[in-house]
N, C-alpha and C positions, 0 to 999 in steps of 0.2 A: 442624571445618574445612569448607571448601566442598565441595559434591558434585563428583564426577568428571564429566568431559565426557560420558561414556556415559549417565549418569543425566539430565543436563540435556538431552541430545539426545532421550532417551526421553519427555521432557515437551514439548520444543520442536517436534519433527517432527510429531506428531499435531495439535498446535495449528495449525501451518502448514497442514496438510491441511484443517482446519475453516475457516480463514480463506480459503484458496484457493477452497473451495466457496462461501462467502459472497460473496467478491469477484467471482466469475464470475457471480453473480446480481445484482450491483450493490448489495450490502448491505455496509455497514461496521459493525462491532461498536461501536466508539467508547468502550468502557469496559473494556478488558482490564487486569486487575490481579490480584495474588495472591488477593484475596478473591473473585474471579469465576472461579476455576479450582479444581476439586476433583480429587483423584486417586482414582479408583475402586479398590476392593480388588484388582482385577487389574493395577493400575499404570497404567491408561489415564487420561490427563487429560481432563476434561470442562469445556468452556467454558460458563459460566452467564451469567445476567443480560443479556438482550437488550433491556432497557428503553431504552437509549440508541441501539440500532441503528437505522439508517435505510437505506431503499432510496433510492438516488440515481440519477436519470435524467440522462443526459448533457446534455439540453437544458433542465434545470430551472435557474432562476436564484434559487430560494429558498435563503437561507442556512440552514445547519444550526444548531440551538440549541446553546448551550454547556452540556453535561452532562459533567463531568469530575472526575477525581481528580488534583490538582496534580502529584504525583510521577510519574504514569504518562501524563499527557496531553501530547501535543506542542503546540507553539506554535500551530499552525493551529486547534486546538480552542478557543482563546480568542476567536477572532473571525475570520470568513471574509470576505475581500474579493475583488475580481476577480482579483487576482494570487496570493492565498493560498487554496488549495482543500484540502479534505479528500479523501483517497483511500486506497488500500491502504497507502501510506506512513504514514498516521495510525495504523492498527492495528499496523503493524510497529514503530513507535516504542514503543507501549505494551507490545507483546510483548517487545521488547528490554529495556525497563525492568523488566519482570517477571522476565526471565531474570537480569538483573543482581541483582535482589533475591534470587532463588534462590541465586545464587553467593555473595553477600556478606552477605545478611541485612539490607541497607539499601537503600532506594530511592534513585534519583538525585535531585539537586536539581530543583526545578520548572523546566520548560522556559522559563518567563518569565524566570527568572534566568539560565539557561544561554544563552539567545539573546543576552543583553547581554554577559555575561562567563562563558565556559564554564570552570569550574574543576574539572570532573568528571575525576578521573584515569582514563585509559583502562584497561579491563580487561586489554588486551594488555600493558600496561606493568607489570602486577602478576604476581607469581609465584604462580599458583593451581595447586597440585598436582593432577595428573590432567587438566588442561585445556591443550590446545595453543594456542600464540599465534594461529594462524590461526583457530581456533574463536572465541577471545575477540575477535579483530578483527572477525569477522562480527557479534557482539553489539554491539560499539562502533559499527559502521557503522549498525546499526538505530537506535542512540541519537543520531545526529547531530542537533543542534538545528534546522538548516535543512532543510525538507522535500526540497529538490532534492538534498541531499547524502546522503540515505538511499536504501536500496533502494526501488524504485518498485513492486515486485511480489513476491509470494510466490516466483515462479520465480527471481527474482534472488537471494533469500535462499537458496533451495535450491541454486542453482548455487554460491554461496559456501561453503555447508556441505559440498557434495560435494567442492569443491576443498580445503577444510580437512581433510576426512577423508583425501583422497589424500596430503596433505602430512605426515600423521602417520607416524612411523617404525613399521615393522612390529613387532609384539610378538615378543619372543624365543620360540623354540620351547619347548614344555613339556619339563621334564626327566623322564627315566624312571628 
C-alpha cells in the first residue's frame, strides 16, 4: 500500500528546505523526479542532478531551454513566452508529481495532456490509508496544470502543510 503521511512528509519537508534555499538564490532545479532523489541511510532525502538548474536574474529576457521529464515537468517547461514564466512554482509542480509517484507508484499524465483535458483523479478524492485529506489536497495543489493555480513559493506549501497537520485529529493516548 501507499506510505503513510508521516513518511511522505519526512521526504517532502527536507526537499522543500533545499528548494527554499535554491529559490532564495534565484536558482530553479527544473528536473525534480524520483530518479533525482536518493534517500540516505539515515532516512534523509538528497536532491541530485543539477544539470538542468538555472540561475535566473529578474531582468533577464533569455528563455530557459527545455530540459524535462514529461511526467514531472509542468507546462511552462515546454516553452517560455512573455506570459508564461518558470519560477518556484515550476519546481513545486515537479515535487508534487514526485510525491504523487511516491504515494501511488505511478506518475501523473504529462502536463501537455493535463493542460488540455485534466483527467488526473485528485489524491484527496482517493482513500489513501494513513494520509489526511488536507495533506493530499496540498499535493493536489502543487500539481495544478496552470502555473497561476499552484503554490507560488515554498512558504505557501509549508503554510498549507502546517494547516493540514493542524487539521489532523490527535492520536489517541497510548494504552497502559
